[in-house]
KELUM-192834 format. One record per residue: z, x, y of N, C-alpha, C, O in turn; residue in three letters; residue number from 1. Coordinates in steps of 0.2 Angstrom, whole numbers. Atoms other than C-alpha are relative to their C-alpha. Layout:
N
ATOM/nc3/nc1/nc2/cac3/cac1/cac2/cc3/cc1/cc2/oc3/oc1/oc2/resn/resi
ATOM/Z/X/Y/Z/X/Y/Z/X/Y/Z/X/Y/ALA/NUM
...
END
This chain:
318
ATOM/nc3/nc1/nc2/cac3/cac1/cac2/cc3/cc1/cc2/oc3/oc1/oc2/resn/resi
ATOM/0/4/-6/0/0/0/0/4/6/-4/3/11/MET/1
ATOM/-1/-5/-6/5/14/12/-7/4/1/-9/5/6/ASN/2
ATOM/6/-4/0/-11/23/7/-6/-4/4/-10/-2/8/GLU/3
ATOM/5/4/-3/-22/8/12/1/-1/7/-4/-1/11/GLU/4
ATOM/-2/0/-7/-13/6/28/-2/6/4/-5/5/10/LYS/5
ATOM/2/-6/-3/-16/24/32/-8/0/1/-10/2/7/LYS/6
ATOM/7/0/-1/-35/22/29/-2/-5/5/-7/-4/9/ASN/7
ATOM/2/4/-5/-36/7/40/2/2/7/-2/1/11/LEU/8
ATOM/-2/-3/-6/-27/16/54/-6/5/2/-7/6/8/ASP/9
ATOM/5/-4/-2/-41/29/53/-6/-3/2/-10/0/6/GLU/10
ATOM/6/3/-1/-55/17/53/0/-4/7/-5/-4/10/LEU/11
ATOM/-1/4/-6/-48/6/68/5/3/4/10/6/2/PHE/12
ATOM/-5/-2/-5/-40/11/84/-1/-4/6/-6/-6/8/TYR/13
ATOM/0/4/-6/-35/3/100/-4/4/6/-3/11/6/PHE/14
ATOM/3/-3/-6/-45/7/117/3/-3/6/5/-9/6/ILE/15
ATOM/-3/3/-6/-39/5/134/-5/-4/4/-11/-3/4/ASP/16
ATOM/4/4/-4/-46/-8/146/-1/3/7/2/1/12/ASN/17
ATOM/1/-4/-6/-52/4/159/-6/-2/3/-12/-2/1/ASP/18
ATOM/6/3/-4/-64/-4/172/-5/5/2/-11/4/1/ALA/19
ATOM/5/-6/-3/-71/13/178/-4/2/-6/-10/3/-6/ILE/20
ATOM/4/-3/6/-75/19/160/-5/-5/-3/-10/-3/-5/SER/21
ATOM/5/5/2/-83/2/156/-7/0/4/-12/-2/1/SER/22
ATOM/6/0/-4/-96/5/170/-4/6/-2/-10/6/0/GLU/23
ATOM/4/-6/2/-102/21/163/-5/-1/-5/-4/-5/-10/LYS/24
ATOM/6/1/4/-119/21/155/-2/7/-3/-3/11/0/ILE/25
ATOM/2/-6/3/-122/34/142/-8/0/-1/-10/-2/-6/ILE/26
ATOM/7/0/0/-140/38/145/-2/6/5/2/8/9/ALA/27
ATOM/2/-5/-4/-149/53/152/-2/-1/7/-4/-7/9/PRO/28
ATOM/1/1/-7/-150/55/171/-8/-1/1/-12/3/-1/ARG/29
ATOM/7/2/-1/-166/47/178/-2/3/7/1/1/12/TYR/30
ATOM/3/-2/-6/-176/56/191/-7/-2/1/-11/-1/-3/SER/31
ATOM/6/3/-1/-191/47/198/-6/5/0/-11/5/-4/TYR/32
ATOM/5/-5/-1/-202/62/203/0/4/-6/-6/7/-8/TRP/33
ATOM/0/-4/6/-197/72/188/-4/-4/-5/-7/-1/-9/ARG/34
ATOM/3/4/5/-203/58/177/-7/-1/2/-12/-1/-3/SER/35
ATOM/7/0/-2/-219/57/187/-4/6/-2/-9/5/-5/VAL/36
ATOM/3/-6/2/-223/75/185/0/1/-8/-5/4/-10/PHE/37
ATOM/0/0/7/-218/74/167/-6/-3/-4/-9/-1/-8/ARG/38
ATOM/6/4/3/-231/60/163/-6/3/2/-11/3/-1/VAL/39
ATOM/6/-3/-2/-244/69/174/-2/6/-4/-8/6/-5/PHE/40
ATOM/2/-7/3/-243/86/166/-1/-1/-8/-2/4/-11/PHE/41
ATOM/1/1/7/-243/78/149/-7/0/-2/-9/2/-8/LYS/42
ATOM/7/0/1/-262/76/150/-3/7/1/-2/10/7/LYS/43
ATOM/2/-7/-1/-270/93/147/-6/0/5/-7/6/8/LYS/44
ATOM/5/0/-4/-285/88/157/2/1/8/-1/4/12/THR/45
ATOM/-3/-1/-7/-274/87/173/1/7/1/0/9/7/ASN/46
ATOM/-2/-8/-1/-268/105/171/-7/4/1/-7/8/5/ILE/47
ATOM/6/-4/-1/-286/111/169/-3/-2/7/-6/3/10/PHE/48
ATOM/3/2/-7/-293/101/184/4/3/6/2/4/11/MET/49
ATOM/-4/-2/-5/-278/106/194/-1/8/1/-1/10/7/LEU/50
ATOM/1/-7/0/-281/124/190/-7/2/3/-7/6/7/GLY/51
ATOM/6/0/-3/-299/122/195/0/-1/7/-4/2/11/PHE/52
ATOM/-1/2/-7/-294/114/211/3/6/4/1/7/10/LEU/53
ATOM/-4/-5/-3/-282/128/215/-5/6/1/-5/10/6/PHE/54
ATOM/5/-5/-1/-297/140/212/-4/-1/6/-6/4/9/LEU/55
ATOM/4/2/-6/-308/131/224/4/1/7/1/4/12/ILE/56
ATOM/-4/-1/-6/-294/131/237/1/7/2/1/9/8/ILE/57
ATOM/-1/-7/-1/-291/149/235/-6/3/3/-6/7/7/PHE/58
ATOM/6/-3/-3/-309/154/237/-2/-3/7/-5/1/11/CYS/59
ATOM/2/3/-7/-311/142/252/4/3/6/2/3/11/ALA/60
ATOM/-4/-2/-6/-296/148/262/3/7/0/5/10/5/PHE/61
ATOM/-2/-7/0/-292/165/256/-5/5/0/-5/10/4/VAL/62
ATOM/5/-5/0/-308/174/253/-4/1/6/-6/6/8/LEU/63
ATOM/4/-1/-7/-316/170/270/4/5/4/1/8/9/PRO/64
ATOM/-3/-5/-4/-302/182/277/-3/7/-1/-2/11/3/MET/65
ATOM/3/-6/2/-310/196/268/-7/0/-1/-10/6/0/PHE/66
ATOM/8/1/1/-328/190/266/-2/-5/5/-4/-10/4/LEU/67
ATOM/3/4/-5/-333/183/283/-7/-2/-1/-11/2/-3/PRO/68
ATOM/7/3/0/-348/172/284/-3/-1/6/0/-4/11/TYR/69
ATOM/4/1/-6/-361/173/297/-7/-2/-2/-11/1/-5/ASP/70
ATOM/7/3/2/-376/161/295/-6/3/3/-12/2/1/MET/71
ATOM/5/-3/-4/-386/171/308/-1/7/-1/-4/11/3/MET/72
ATOM/0/-8/1/-383/189/301/-7/3/-1/-8/8/1/GLU/73
ATOM/6/-3/1/-401/191/295/-6/-5/3/-11/-5/0/ASN/74
ATOM/5/5/-3/-410/178/306/-6/3/2/-12/1/3/VAL/75
ATOM/6/-4/-2/-421/192/313/-4/3/-5/-10/5/-3/THR/76
ATOM/4/-3/6/-427/198/296/-3/-6/-4/0/-9/-8/ASN/77
ATOM/4/6/4/-440/185/290/-1/2/-7/-2/-3/-11/ALA/78
ATOM/1/-2/8/-441/195/273/6/-2/-4/6/-2/-10/ALA/79
ATOM/-6/2/4/-424/189/269/1/-7/-1/6/-10/-4/SER/80
ATOM/0/8/0/-428/170/270/-1/-2/-7/-6/1/-10/TYR/81
ATOM/2/4/6/-427/159/254/-1/5/-6/-6/4/-10/ASN/82
ATOM/1/-5/5/-424/174/242/4/-3/-6/10/-5/-5/LEU/83
ATOM/-4/1/6/-419/170/224/5/5/-1/5/10/2/SER/84
ATOM/-5/-5/1/-404/178/217/-2/7/-2/0/12/0/PRO/85
ATOM/3/-7/2/-414/192/209/-3/4/5/-2/10/6/ARG/86
ATOM/4/-3/-6/-425/195/224/5/2/5/4/8/9/LYS/87
ATOM/-5/-2/-6/-410/195/236/4/6/-2/6/10/2/ALA/88
ATOM/-3/-6/2/-401/208/225/-4/6/0/-2/12/2/MET/89
ATOM/4/-6/-1/-416/219/225/-1/2/7/-2/8/8/ASN/90
ATOM/0/-1/-7/-417/217/244/6/3/3/5/8/7/THR/91
ATOM/-6/-3/-4/-399/220/249/4/4/-5/10/6/-3/PHE/92
ATOM/-4/-3/5/-392/228/233/4/-4/-4/5/-10/-2/GLY/93
ATOM/-4/4/5/-382/222/218/7/-1/3/11/3/4/ALA/94
ATOM/-6/2/-4/-368/212/227/1/-7/-2/-4/-11/-3/SER/95
ATOM/-1/7/1/-359/196/223/-1/-4/5/-2/-10/5/GLY/96
ATOM/2/4/-6/-363/191/240/-7/-4/-1/-8/-10/2/LYS/97
ATOM/7/3/1/-381/187/235/-1/-3/-8/-6/-3/-10/TRP/98
ATOM/0/3/7/-376/179/218/-4/-6/-1/-7/-8/-6/LEU/99
ATOM/4/6/0/-384/163/223/-6/0/4/-9/-5/6/LEU/100
ATOM/6/-1/-4/-398/170/233/1/-1/8/7/-1/10/GLY/101
ATOM/0/0/-7/-402/168/252/-3/-7/2/-7/-10/-1/SER/102
ATOM/2/7/-3/-405/152/263/-6/1/4/-9/6/4/GLY/103
ATOM/6/1/-4/-418/147/275/0/5/6/-5/6/9/SER/104
ATOM/-1/-4/-5/-411/159/288/2/7/-2/5/11/2/MET/105
ATOM/-2/-6/2/-407/174/277/7/0/-2/10/6/-3/GLY/106
ATOM/-7/1/1/-389/168/275/2/0/-7/-2/-2/-12/ASN/107
ATOM/-2/0/7/-379/171/259/2/-7/-2/7/-10/2/SER/108
ATOM/-2/7/2/-378/154/250/7/0/-3/11/-5/-2/ILE/109
ATOM/-7/0/2/-362/159/241/5/0/5/10/-4/5/LEU/110
ATOM/-4/0/-5/-353/164/256/0/-7/5/5/-9/7/TYR/111
ATOM/1/6/-4/-360/148/265/4/-6/-4/7/-10/-1/GLY/112
ATOM/-3/5/3/-353/137/251/8/1/0/11/-4/1/ILE/113
ATOM/-7/-1/-1/-336/145/252/3/-2/7/8/-6/7/ILE/114
ATOM/-2/3/-7/-335/142/271/0/-7/1/4/-10/4/SER/115
ATOM/1/7/0/-342/125/269/5/-4/-4/7/-9/-1/SER/116
ATOM/-6/3/4/-329/120/256/6/0/4/10/-5/3/SER/117
ATOM/-6/0/-5/-315/125/268/-1/-5/5/4/-9/6/ARG/118
ATOM/0/5/-5/-322/114/281/0/-7/-3/4/-11/0/THR/119
ATOM/-1/7/3/-324/99/269/7/-2/-2/9/-7/-1/SER/120
ATOM/-7/1/2/-307/101/262/5/-1/6/9/-6/6/LEU/121
ATOM/-4/1/-6/-299/103/279/-1/-7/3/4/-11/5/LEU/122
ATOM/2/6/-3/-308/88/285/3/-6/-4/6/-11/-1/LEU/123
ATOM/-3/5/5/-303/77/270/8/-1/1/10/-6/2/ALA/124
ATOM/-8/0/0/-284/82/271/2/-3/7/7/-7/7/VAL/125
ATOM/-2/2/-7/-283/80/290/-1/-8/1/3/-11/4/ILE/126
ATOM/2/7/-1/-292/63/290/4/-5/-4/7/-10/-2/CYS/127
ATOM/-4/4/5/-282/56/275/7/0/3/10/-5/3/ALA/128
ATOM/-6/0/-2/-266/62/283/1/-5/6/6/-8/7/ALA/129
ATOM/0/5/-6/-270/53/300/0/-7/-2/4/-11/0/ILE/130
ATOM/1/7/1/-277/37/293/5/-3/-5/7/-9/-4/ASN/131
ATOM/-5/3/4/-264/35/279/7/-1/3/10/-6/2/MET/132
ATOM/-6/1/-3/-249/38/290/0/-6/5/4/-10/5/THR/133
ATOM/0/6/-5/-255/26/304/-1/-6/-4/2/-11/-3/ILE/134
ATOM/2/6/4/-262/14/291/6/-3/-4/7/-9/-4/GLY/135
ATOM/-6/2/3/-246/13/281/5/-3/4/8/-8/3/ILE/136
ATOM/-5/3/-4/-234/11/295/-2/-6/4/2/-11/4/LEU/137
ATOM/3/6/-3/-245/-1/304/0/-6/-5/2/-12/-3/VAL/138
ATOM/0/5/5/-248/-11/288/7/-3/-2/7/-8/-3/GLY/139
ATOM/-6/3/2/-230/-12/284/3/-4/5/6/-10/3/ALA/140
ATOM/-3/4/-5/-225/-19/301/-5/-6/0/-2/-12/1/VAL/141
ATOM/5/5/0/-241/-30/300/1/-5/-5/1/-11/-4/TRP/142
ATOM/-1/5/5/-237/-38/284/7/-3/0/8/-8/-3/GLY/143
ATOM/-7/3/-1/-218/-40/288/1/-5/5/4/-10/5/TYR/144
ATOM/-1/5/-6/-219/-48/305/-6/-5/1/-12/-3/1/SER/145
ATOM/6/5/-1/-229/-64/307/-2/0/7/-8/-2/8/LYS/146
ATOM/2/0/-7/-230/-62/326/-5/6/0/-11/5/3/LYS/147
ATOM/5/-5/0/-239/-45/323/-6/-1/-4/-11/0/-2/VAL/148
ATOM/5/2/4/-249/-52/310/-6/-4/3/-12/-3/2/ASP/149
ATOM/5/4/-3/-257/-65/321/-4/4/5/-10/3/6/ALA/150
ATOM/4/-4/-5/-262/-52/334/-5/5/-4/-11/6/-2/VAL/151
ATOM/4/-5/3/-268/-39/322/-6/-3/-4/-11/0/-5/MET/152
ATOM/6/3/4/-279/-51/312/-6/-1/5/-12/0/3/LEU/153
ATOM/5/0/-5/-289/-54/328/-3/6/1/-9/7/1/VAL/154
ATOM/3/-6/-1/-291/-36/331/-4/3/-6/-10/5/-5/ILE/155
ATOM/4/-2/6/-296/-33/313/-7/-3/-1/-12/0/-3/TYR/156
ATOM/6/4/1/-309/-47/312/-5/2/5/-11/2/4/ASN/157
ATOM/5/-2/-5/-317/-40/328/-3/7/-2/-9/7/-2/ILE/158
ATOM/2/-7/1/-318/-22/323/-3/0/-7/-8/4/-8/ILE/159
ATOM/3/-1/7/-322/-25/304/-7/-3/0/-10/-1/-5/ALA/160
ATOM/7/2/0/-338/-34/309/-5/5/3/-11/3/2/ASN/161
ATOM/5/-6/-2/-345/-18/316/-1/4/-5/4/7/-8/VAL/162
ATOM/1/-4/6/-353/-8/303/3/7/1/2/10/7/PRO/163
ATOM/-3/-6/-1/-343/8/300/-4/6/2/-2/10/6/TYR/164
ATOM/4/-6/-1/-357/20/299/-3/-1/7/-4/5/11/ILE/165
ATOM/2/0/-7/-364/13/316/5/2/5/3/5/10/LEU/166
ATOM/-6/-2/-4/-347/15/324/1/7/0/1/10/6/LEU/167
ATOM/0/-8/0/-346/33/318/-5/3/4/-4/8/7/ILE/168
ATOM/6/-3/-3/-363/37/323/0/0/8/-1/5/11/SER/169
ATOM/-1/1/-7/-360/30/341/5/5/3/4/8/8/VAL/170
ATOM/-5/-5/-3/-344/40/343/-2/7/-1/0/11/4/LEU/171
ATOM/2/-7/0/-352/56/337/-5/2/5/-4/7/8/VAL/172
ATOM/5/-1/-6/-366/54/350/4/0/6/2/4/11/TYR/173
ATOM/-3/1/-6/-353/50/363/5/6/1/5/10/6/ILE/174
ATOM/-5/-5/-1/-339/63/360/-2/7/-3/1/12/-2/VAL/175
ATOM/3/-6/3/-350/76/351/1/1/-7/4/-3/-10/GLY/176
ATOM/0/-1/7/-352/83/334/4/6/-3/3/9/-8/SER/177
ATOM/-4/-6/2/-339/97/333/5/-2/-5/5/-8/-7/GLY/178
ATOM/-5/1/5/-325/98/320/5/-6/2/6/-11/-2/PHE/179
ATOM/-6/4/-2/-311/89/329/-3/-7/3/0/-12/3/TRP/180
ATOM/4/6/-2/-324/77/337/-1/-5/-5/-1/-11/-5/SER/181
ATOM/2/3/6/-330/72/320/7/-3/-3/6/-9/-6/PHE/182
ATOM/-7/3/3/-311/69/314/2/-6/5/4/-11/2/ILE/183
ATOM/-2/6/-5/-308/58/330/-5/-6/-2/-2/-11/-2/PHE/184
ATOM/5/5/2/-324/48/325/2/-4/-7/2/-10/-7/ALA/185
ATOM/-1/2/7/-318/46/307/7/-4/0/8/-8/-4/LEU/186
ATOM/-7/3/0/-300/41/312/2/-5/5/7/-8/5/THR/187
ATOM/-2/4/-5/-301/31/327/1/-7/-2/5/-11/0/ILE/188
ATOM/-1/7/3/-303/15/317/0/0/-8/1/-5/-11/THR/189
ATOM/-1/-1/7/-302/22/299/6/-2/-3/6/-4/-9/GLY/190
ATOM/-6/2/2/-284/18/298/1/-8/-1/5/-11/-4/TRP/191
ATOM/-1/7/-1/-287/-1/301/-1/-3/-7/2/-8/-9/LEU/192
ATOM/1/2/7/-294/-4/283/6/1/-4/8/-3/-9/GLY/193
ATOM/-6/-2/4/-279/5/275/6/-5/2/9/-7/-2/ILE/194
ATOM/-6/4/-2/-267/-5/286/-1/-8/-2/4/-11/-4/ALA/195
ATOM/1/7/2/-275/-22/281/1/0/-7/4/-5/-10/TYR/196
ATOM/-1/0/7/-275/-17/263/8/0/-2/11/-4/-6/PHE/197
ATOM/-8/-1/1/-256/-12/264/3/-6/3/9/-8/0/PHE/198
ATOM/-3/6/-2/-252/-28/274/0/-5/-6/5/-8/-6/ARG/199
ATOM/0/5/5/-257/-39/259/5/2/-5/8/-2/-8/THR/200
ATOM/-5/-2/5/-246/-28/247/7/-1/3/11/-3/-1/GLN/201
ATOM/-7/1/-3/-231/-29/259/1/-8/0/7/-10/-2/VAL/202
ATOM/-2/7/0/-233/-48/260/1/-3/-6/5/-8/-7/MET/203
ATOM/-2/2/6/-232/-50/242/7/1/-2/10/-3/-5/ILE/204
ATOM/-7/-1/2/-215/-42/241/5/-1/5/11/0/4/ILE/205
ATOM/-5/0/-6/-207/-45/258/5/-6/-1/10/-5/1/ARG/206
ATOM/-5/6/1/-199/-62/252/3/0/-7/6/-5/-9/ASP/207
ATOM/-4/0/6/-192/-56/236/8/0/2/10/2/7/ARG/208
ATOM/-7/1/-1/-173/-58/233/4/5/4/8/4/8/GLU/209
ATOM/-4/-5/-3/-167/-41/238/-2/1/7/3/3/11/TYR/210
ATOM/2/0/-7/-177/-41/254/3/-6/4/6/-5/10/SER/211
ATOM/-4/5/-4/-170/-58/259/7/1/0/10/-1/6/LEU/212
ATOM/-7/-1/-1/-153/-53/255/2/5/5/7/5/9/ALA/213
ATOM/-1/-5/-5/-155/-38/266/0/-3/7/3/-1/12/SER/214
ATOM/1/4/-6/-161/-49/280/6/-4/2/8/-5/8/ARG/215
ATOM/-6/4/-1/-146/-61/278/6/4/2/10/2/6/CYS/216
ATOM/-6/-5/-1/-134/-46/279/-1/3/7/3/7/9/LEU/217
ATOM/1/-3/-7/-142/-41/296/-3/7/0/-2/10/5/GLY/218
ATOM/3/-6/0/-151/-26/290/-6/0/5/-10/-4/5/THR/219
ATOM/5/0/-5/-163/-20/304/-7/0/-4/-7/2/-10/PRO/220
ATOM/7/1/3/-182/-23/301/-2/7/-3/-5/7/-8/VAL/221
ATOM/2/-7/2/-186/-4/300/3/2/-6/0/6/-10/HIS/222
ATOM/-4/-2/6/-173/-1/287/-2/-4/-6/-3/-1/-11/ARG/223
ATOM/2/4/6/-179/-15/276/-7/2/-2/-8/3/-8/VAL/224
ATOM/7/-3/2/-197/-8/277/1/6/-3/-3/7/-8/ILE/225
ATOM/0/-7/2/-192/10/274/4/0/-7/3/5/-11/THR/226
ATOM/-4/0/6/-179/6/260/-1/-5/-5/0/-3/-11/LYS/227
ATOM/1/6/5/-184/-10/252/-7/0/-2/-9/-1/-8/ASN/228
ATOM/7/2/2/-203/-11/253/-4/6/-1/-7/7/-6/ILE/229
ATOM/4/-5/1/-211/6/255/1/4/-7/-3/6/-10/LEU/230
ATOM/-1/-3/6/-202/14/240/-3/-4/-6/-5/-1/-11/PRO/231
ATOM/3/4/5/-208/0/229/-8/1/0/-11/-1/-6/PHE/232
ATOM/7/0/0/-226/3/234/-2/7/-1/-8/9/2/LEU/233
ATOM/2/-7/1/-226/22/230/-7/1/-4/-11/4/-2/THR/234
ATOM/6/-1/4/-239/20/216/-6/-3/4/-12/0/3/SER/235
ATOM/6/3/-4/-250/9/228/-2/5/5/-8/6/6/VAL/236
ATOM/2/-5/-5/-249/23/241/-4/6/-3/-9/8/-1/ILE/237
ATOM/3/-5/3/-254/36/229/-7/-2/-3/-12/2/-2/VAL/238
ATOM/6/3/2/-268/25/222/-5/0/6/-11/2/5/THR/239
ATOM/4/0/-6/-275/23/240/-2/7/2/-7/8/4/LEU/240
ATOM/2/-7/-2/-274/41/243/-5/3/-4/-9/7/-2/LEU/241
ATOM/4/-3/5/-283/45/227/-8/-2/2/-12/2/1/ALA/242
ATOM/7/2/-2/-298/35/234/-2/3/7/-8/4/9/THR/243
ATOM/1/-2/-6/-296/41/252/-3/7/1/-8/9/4/GLU/244
ATOM/2/-7/-1/-297/60/250/-7/1/-2/-11/4/2/LEU/245
ATOM/7/-2/1/-314/61/241/-5/-4/4/-10/-2/5/PRO/246
ATOM/5/4/-4/-321/47/252/-2/4/6/-8/3/9/SER/247
ATOM/1/-3/-6/-320/58/267/-5/6/-1/-9/8/3/TYR/248
ATOM/5/-5/1/-329/72/259/-7/-3/-1/-12/0/1/ILE/249
ATOM/7/4/1/-343/60/253/-3/-2/7/-9/-2/8/SER/250
ATOM/3/3/-7/-344/53/271/-3/6/4/-8/5/7/MET/251
ATOM/3/-5/-3/-346/70/278/-6/3/-2/-11/4/2/GLU/252
ATOM/6/-2/3/-359/75/266/-6/-5/2/-11/-2/3/VAL/253
ATOM/6/5/-2/-369/59/269/-2/0/7/-8/0/9/PHE/254
ATOM/2/0/-7/-368/59/288/-3/7/2/-8/6/6/LEU/255
ATOM/3/-7/-2/-372/78/289/-7/0/-3/-12/2/-1/SER/256
ATOM/6/0/4/-386/74/276/-6/-4/5/-11/-2/5/PHE/257
ATOM/5/4/-4/-394/61/288/0/2/7/-4/-1/11/ILE/258
ATOM/1/-3/-6/-392/72/303/5/-2/6/4/0/11/GLY/259
ATOM/-4/2/-5/-377/64/312/7/2/-1/12/-1/2/ILE/260
ATOM/-7/-2/2/-362/73/305/2/6/4/1/6/10/GLY/261
ATOM/-2/-6/-4/-355/90/310/-6/4/3/-12/4/0/LEU/262
ATOM/5/-3/-3/-365/101/321/-2/6/-4/1/8/-9/SER/263
ATOM/3/-5/4/-376/115/315/4/7/0/4/11/-4/ALA/264
ATOM/-4/-6/-1/-363/128/321/6/0/-5/9/5/-6/THR/265
ATOM/-6/0/4/-350/122/309/-2/0/-7/-6/-5/-9/VAL/266
ATOM/2/0/7/-353/126/291/3/-5/-4/9/-6/-4/PRO/267
ATOM/-2/6/4/-352/111/279/-5/-1/-5/-10/1/-5/SER/268
ATOM/4/1/6/-358/106/262/-6/-5/2/-11/-4/0/LEU/269
ATOM/5/5/-2/-367/91/270/-6/4/4/-12/2/3/GLY/270
ATOM/5/-3/-4/-376/102/282/-5/5/-4/-11/5/-3/ARG/271
ATOM/4/-5/5/-382/115/268/-4/-4/-4/-10/-2/-5/MET/272
ATOM/4/5/4/-388/100/258/-6/-2/4/-12/-3/2/ILE/273
ATOM/5/3/-4/-397/93/273/-6/5/2/-12/4/2/GLN/274
ATOM/5/-5/-1/-406/110/277/-4/1/-6/-10/4/-5/GLN/275
ATOM/3/-2/6/-411/112/259/-4/-6/-3/-7/-5/-8/ALA/276
ATOM/3/6/4/-417/94/255/-8/1/0/-11/-2/-5/GLN/277
ATOM/7/0/0/-435/98/260/-3/5/-5/-9/6/-7/THR/278
ATOM/2/-5/4/-436/113/248/4/1/-6/4/6/-10/ALA/279
ATOM/-4/0/6/-426/108/233/-4/1/-6/-2/3/-11/PHE/280
ATOM/4/-1/6/-441/109/222/-3/8/0/-3/11/-5/LEU/281
ATOM/2/-7/-1/-447/126/229/5/5/0/4/11/-3/THR/282
ATOM/-6/-4/0/-430/134/232/6/-4/-3/10/-5/1/TYR/283
ATOM/-6/4/3/-418/125/220/7/3/1/12/0/1/PRO/284
ATOM/-6/-3/0/-405/138/222/4/-1/7/10/0/8/TRP/285
ATOM/-3/2/-6/-402/132/240/3/-7/0/7/-8/4/GLU/286
ATOM/-2/7/0/-400/114/236/5/-2/-5/10/-5/-3/PHE/287
ATOM/-4/2/6/-391/112/219/7/3/0/12/-1/-1/TRP/288
ATOM/-7/-3/-1/-376/124/222/5/-4/4/10/-6/2/PRO/289
ATOM/-4/4/-4/-369/115/237/1/-8/-3/6/-11/-2/PRO/290
ATOM/-1/7/3/-372/98/228/5/0/-5/9/-5/-6/VAL/291
ATOM/-5/-1/5/-363/104/213/7/1/2/12/-3/-1/ALA/292
ATOM/-7/-1/-3/-348/110/223/3/-6/3/9/-8/2/ILE/293
ATOM/-2/6/-3/-347/94/233/2/-5/-5/7/-9/-4/ALA/294
ATOM/-1/5/5/-348/83/218/6/2/-4/10/-2/-6/SER/295
ATOM/-6/-2/3/-335/94/209/6/-1/3/11/-4/0/ALA/296
ATOM/-6/1/-4/-323/93/223/2/-7/0/8/-9/-1/ILE/297
ATOM/-1/7/-1/-325/74/225/3/-3/-7/8/-7/-7/THR/298
ATOM/-2/2/7/-323/71/206/7/2/-2/11/-2/-4/ILE/299
ATOM/-7/-3/1/-308/82/204/5/-3/4/11/-5/1/ILE/300
ATOM/-5/4/-5/-299/74/219/1/-7/-3/7/-9/-3/LEU/301
ATOM/0/7/3/-303/57/212/4/-1/-6/9/-5/-7/TYR/302
ATOM/-3/0/7/-298/60/194/8/2/1/12/-2/-2/VAL/303
ATOM/-7/-2/-1/-282/69/199/4/-5/4/10/-7/2/LEU/304
ATOM/-4/5/-3/-277/56/211/1/-6/-4/7/-9/-3/GLY/305
ATOM/-1/6/4/-280/42/199/5/1/-5/10/-3/-7/GLN/306
ATOM/-5/-2/5/-270/51/186/7/0/3/12/-2/-1/ASN/307
ATOM/-6/0/-3/-256/54/198/3/-7/2/9/-8/1/LEU/308
ATOM/-2/7/-1/-256/36/203/2/-4/-6/7/-7/-6/ALA/309
ATOM/-3/2/6/-254/31/185/7/2/-2/11/-1/-4/ASP/310
ATOM/-6/-3/1/-240/43/183/6/-2/4/11/-2/2/ALA/311
ATOM/-5/2/-5/-231/36/198/2/-7/-1/7/-9/2/SER/312
ATOM/-2/7/2/-230/19/190/6/1/-5/5/4/-10/ASP/313
ATOM/-6/-1/4/-212/18/183/-1/-3/-7/3/-1/-11/PRO/314
ATOM/1/2/7/-219/8/168/-2/5/-5/-2/4/-11/ARG/315
ATOM/3/-6/5/-227/24/161/6/5/-1/4/9/-5/THR/316
ATOM/-5/-5/1/-210/33/161/4/-2/-6/9/2/-7/HIS/317
ATOM/-4/2/6/-203/24/146/-2/5/-6/1/5/-11/MET/318
END
C-alpha cells in the first residue's frame, strides 16, 4: 500500500496558481524581419540573382572610379568607328576596354554600358524613393480621412486623364533633359498613382476593430496610421516597390529610345540603344549588349522584389 502511494506521489504533484507564470508561452521568439529573410534566402535562385545584382552594382559604381568613360575620346579618329571586338583590339591593343567593340563615335561599348548602368540604377532608386515616400504618406492620409479623400479624388481624376507619357514629354521639353530634370519629370505626378493605390488598401483596414478601438481611446490620427495601418501593409509596400523599381528603368530606356529621355551628354542604356537602333543588323555588338543589360537589370529587380514581397507576408513564416 505504501509502495503504491509512493508511486502515485511521483506521478502527480501540485502546482502553484501563479498568474505571471500562466501567461508565459513556451515558444521560440518571433522576429518579423528575421523570418522574412529566412524565407527569402531559402530560395537558391534569390541568392544567385542577388549576387548577380551586387556584381552589376559593383561594376556600375566602383569601376568608373578607376576606368573613366569618355564617349568623345576617339571622335576625331574616324577609323575607330563601329569596330567589332576583334578589330577594336587589333586597333587599340588587347584590352578589356574593347571587349565589346567600339560605338558609332569610337567610344568603348563596355565602358559605356558600365556608366549607363550607373545612371539607370541611380535614376530608378531616386525616383522610387521619392514617389514611394510621398505616395505612401499621402495615400495613408488620403484613405484615412474622408475630407482629404473628397479633395484628392478631384485632383486625381483631373491629372489621371492626362496621358503620362505626354505629361513627361512636355515637362522634359520645358525643364530640360538633364539627369535631375528628368527625375523631376518622372516624380512630379508619379507619386499620385501610388497614393491612389495605397488609399484603397488603407480604406480596407481603417475600420477594423483595433483601429476603431484606438480612435475611441483618443489616439492621434498620425499614430493610428503609423502604428496600426502601415505595419499591416508591409507586404503591400514591398510588392509595390518590386514593380516600381524596374518600371523606371524601362521608362528611361523607352523615352531615351524615342528621343525624349536623357540628353546625349548623360550616358544611359536607353540612349545607347537609341543610337544603335539603325545599325543593329550591321553592327549588332552596339545594339544587343545594352539591351541585354537593361533587360537583365529589370528582370532581376522584378523577380527579387516579388520574392521579397512573398517573404514579407507573415503567412509564409509558418
